[in-house]
N, C-alpha and C positions, 0 to 999 in steps of 0.2 A: 479587351474592354476599352471603350473609347473614353475620352477625357470627361465628358459630361456624366457618364455612368460612374467613373472613379470618384468624381467630386460628390455625387449623390451618395454613394456608398460610404465615403469617408465622413461626410456630414451626418449621415444617419447614425453611425457608430460613435462619432465623437472621440472621446479619449478612451473608450472601452476597447478591450482587445477584440480584434476583428476575426471572425471565422475565416479559415483559409479556403474552404470549398465555396467558391462563388464564380458565377459566369454572368455574362450579360448577353441577352439574345432576344430576338423577335420570335413570336409564335405565329405559325401560319405562313402564307405566301401572298405576295403582291397585295391584292385588294382587301384581304381579310385581316391583315396585321393589326390595323387600328381597331377593328371590330373586336378581335380577340383580346387585345390589351384592355379595351373598355369593359368587356365581360369580366376580366380578372379584377379590375378596379371596383366594379359593381358587386363583386362577390358571387357572380353567376357562373363563373368558370373556375372550378377547383381541381381540375385534373387535365392531363394531356397524355397523348400516346404517340409512339413512333414504332416503325417496323424494326423488330429486333435485329434482323439481318443487316440493316444499315449501320448499326453499331459495329458489327463484325467487319463489314467491308471497310469502314473508316478506321478500324482498329481503335475505337473510342471506348472508354469504360462506360458501363451502364450507370445511370444516375443512382445516387445513394441517398438514403434518408439523412436529412440534416443539411443537404446541399442548398445553398442560397442561389437565387437567380434574380438578376435585375431585368425586369421586363422593359423592352424597348419598343417604341412606336415605329411607324414607317419612316420617320425622319431620324431614327436612331437616338431619339431622346428618351431618357429613362422616365418611366411612369409609375413603377411600383417595384417592391421587393417581395418575393415569395420564398418559402422554404419547403422543400420536399418532405412530406410526412409519411409517405408509403410508396413502395415500388412493387409492382406485380408483373410477372411474365405470364401472359394469358393468350390463348388462341383468339383470333378475331371473332370467330363464330361462337365464342363463349363469353364475350363481353356482355355484361348485364345491362338492362335499361338504366339502372342506377348509375353505372359507370359512364355510359354514353351521355346521359344528361349532365353528369358532373363536368363534362367537357364543354358545357355551355350550349349544346345542341338543343333545339326546341323539341325534337322527338327522336326516338331510337332510329326510325327509318331514315330521317335526315342525316343522322350521324353515320349510319351504315353506308349510305350512298355517297356521301362526301368523302369518307375515308377510303372506300373502295376505289373511287376515282383518283384520289391523291396517291394512294399506295401503288396503284397500277402504273401511274406516270413515273413515280420514283423508282420502282423496281425495273421498269422498262429501260431506264437509263443504264442499267447493269445487265441487260439481257435476261432479266428474270420476269416471271409472270405472277400476277396477284393470285392468292389462294385464300379462301375463307378459313383455312386451317393455319395460316401463317401466324407466327408468334409476334405479339406486340409487347412493348415495354410500356406499362401504364403507370404514370406517376400521379399521385394525389399530392396536393400542396395546400399550404395555408398562406393567406395574405398577411404579410408582416408590416408593410408600410405602403402608403400611397404618397407619391411625390406631390407636394403642394405646387400648384401652377399659379404664378403671379399674374394678376389681372393687368393687362396692358390697356392703356387709355383710361378706362374706368369713367365713372361719373361722380 
């Protein structure tokens, strides 16, 4: 966690006891990081998903209910805090339209095509191929706080 994220986290909790399960991360890749952060802040993105096998490869634990995440923008500045409210392991071809739209996608088809492309690229890095039957880790989350942005210059 970078210093700006730590400062935001500590200021948010103040003198209250802080939860131990917290990470700071960006959602998405390259050009969509800021777009996804904006969708979270606007309350339009309330879920995210990842390929289950990538957790196994990285030997990382699966997300857990109650985990806090500080959402970072493309400049690694904190923009919001979310808390995981539900975790599901589900096959990609069993993702409902409701879950796909919870990720902030405008349509199910858009969600499917974007994730198929992303997962194919990620899996290819490990010599694996995309499958519509692959397991996904689907996280639903709630928006806990939005970082206030100080106006610079102003009128």
